[in-house]
Residue, then its C-alpha position, 0 to 999 in steps of 0.5 A: x173713631x176706632x179701628x183694629x189694628x196689629x198691637x206690639x202689646x200682644x203676643x197671642x195668635x192675632x195680635x190685635x188691639x183697638x186704636x183711635x182714628x181720630x183725637x178723642x176727648x176725656x169722658x168721650x164714648x169710644x164704644x158700646x159693646x152689647x154682652x152675652x151673659x151667662x151664669x158663672x156655673x156655666x163658665x167651666x165649659x168656656x174655660x175649656x176654650x179660647x173665649x176664656x181669656x176674653x170673658x168679663x165678670x158680669x155682676x156677682x152670679x154672671x160672666x159675659x162675652x163682649x161683642x162688638x170690639x168689647x174683647x179686643x182692647x188690650x190691658x194697661x195698669x195705666x189706661x187711657x180708657x175704661x168701661x162702665x156696665x149697663x145692666x139695664x141695656x146689657x152693654x159695656x160702655x167704653x170711654x176715654x179716661x184721658x185725652x187719646x191722640x190719632x193712632x194711639x192704642x187704646x188701653x183698659x185695666x183688666x182689673x176693672x178699675x183703672x186704679x186696681x194694680x192687682x196681679x192679673x189673673x192669667x198672670x198668677x202662679 
């Protein structure tokens, strides 16, 4: 259903993104990513590494590193996918926000909500 390929949206060292290998219907689950969470006060150590750019908020007091393809979705203010956090199962569940065509890159809004157009933290001065 999904695969990792080179993305034209990313300009980092790896230039990766998540792409659909088949047509995906709105609401369909794309990926379930397990998490490794840690208390926010430990994030100062992660900020010294490349992982800081990939960490997700995980409730009020924790941050999470996502496993699987979870950290490889690129950002869009017009995303075709979104996610929900399952604290009970310690996972992020990614699902199609719109219909997605085979070959299309799957994008999420890094602000968490599909309609949140706030500036991204890494673009702020």
